[in-house]
C-alpha atoms as one frame of an Amber mdcrd trajectory, in Angstrom:
protein
 -19.663   9.194   0.378 -18.104   6.185  -1.354 -15.296   4.129   0.103 -13.683
   0.722  -0.118 -10.832  -1.089   1.574  -8.511  -3.944   0.664  -6.308  -6.008
   2.975  -3.698  -8.634   2.112  -2.029 -10.513   4.978   1.070 -12.676   4.886
   3.058 -10.619   2.398   6.811 -11.196   2.738   8.878  -8.158   1.841  11.660
  -8.501  -0.644  15.224  -7.586   0.314  15.279  -3.955   1.429  11.691  -4.086
   2.699   9.082  -1.372   2.492   9.626   2.294   3.391   7.213   3.781   5.936
   6.746   7.306   7.247   6.741   6.437  10.939   9.140   3.489  11.249  11.510
   3.764   8.296  12.131   0.425   6.596   9.921  -2.501   7.627  10.899  -6.032
   6.627   9.477  -9.519   7.020   5.879 -10.773   7.160   3.516  -7.805   6.777
  -0.131  -7.021   6.150  -0.929  -4.404   3.493  -4.096  -2.308   3.806  -5.484
   0.191   1.283  -8.442   2.468   2.001 -10.097   4.418  -0.817 -12.415   7.395
  -0.235 -13.772   8.929  -3.457 -10.629  10.815  -4.556  -7.636   9.232  -2.857
  -6.192   6.010  -1.523  -4.236   5.617   1.712  -1.867   2.699   2.132  -0.564
   1.292   5.413   1.445  -1.758   6.463   1.854  -3.597   9.741   3.878  -6.518
  10.930   1.405  -9.389  10.551  -0.296  -9.998  13.890   0.814  -6.657  15.381
  -1.462  -3.752  16.271   0.520  -0.755  14.969  -0.010   0.437  11.397   2.606
   2.438   9.488   1.876   4.760   6.561   3.650   3.539   3.454   5.874   6.194
   1.942   4.095   7.881  -0.972   0.634   7.597   0.622  -1.932   9.048   0.104
  -2.221   9.040  -3.676  -4.918  10.402  -5.990  -7.301   7.617  -6.960 -10.454
   8.242  -8.975 -12.452   5.030  -8.525 -12.952   1.901  -6.479 -11.617  -0.225
  -9.341  -8.514   1.932  -9.592  -7.994   1.559  -5.837  -8.079  -2.233  -6.193
  -5.503  -2.053  -8.983  -3.378   0.206  -6.776  -3.610  -2.239  -3.874  -2.476
  -5.098  -6.114   0.442  -2.978  -7.381   1.413  -2.108  -3.784   1.429  -5.784
  -2.760   3.723  -6.579  -5.698   6.016  -3.640  -4.823   6.242  -4.862  -1.211
   7.159  -8.360  -2.442   9.908  -6.842  -4.587  11.292  -4.861  -1.621  14.111
  -2.386  -2.329  12.606   0.175   0.066   9.243  -0.084  -1.704   7.018   2.989
  -1.829   3.470   3.365  -3.135   3.682   3.056  -6.925   1.879   5.466  -9.209
  -0.601   3.864 -11.552  -0.498   4.902 -15.206  -2.896   7.708 -16.044  -5.597
   6.386 -18.388  -5.871   8.153 -21.758  -8.593  10.776 -22.033
């Protein structure tokens, strides 16, 4: 089984924060974590330095490769920085 994970700490949410399943809107200094396992990616956020993780709204998402999961993580970090009740963005589907 293949897997990978990505973590970015010290991300400040834009106005309106990030939308989570468990806690609603989270704002401020957060850590973003993405875990990929072969077919999907799961994204969670936590207040930096805290112990509780919250599922980001829109997670999990289909994700076909480790490289795609890294691109997704980068897109999530940017969405969190933009705020506006950020949810997990969908990456463009590559042409066949």
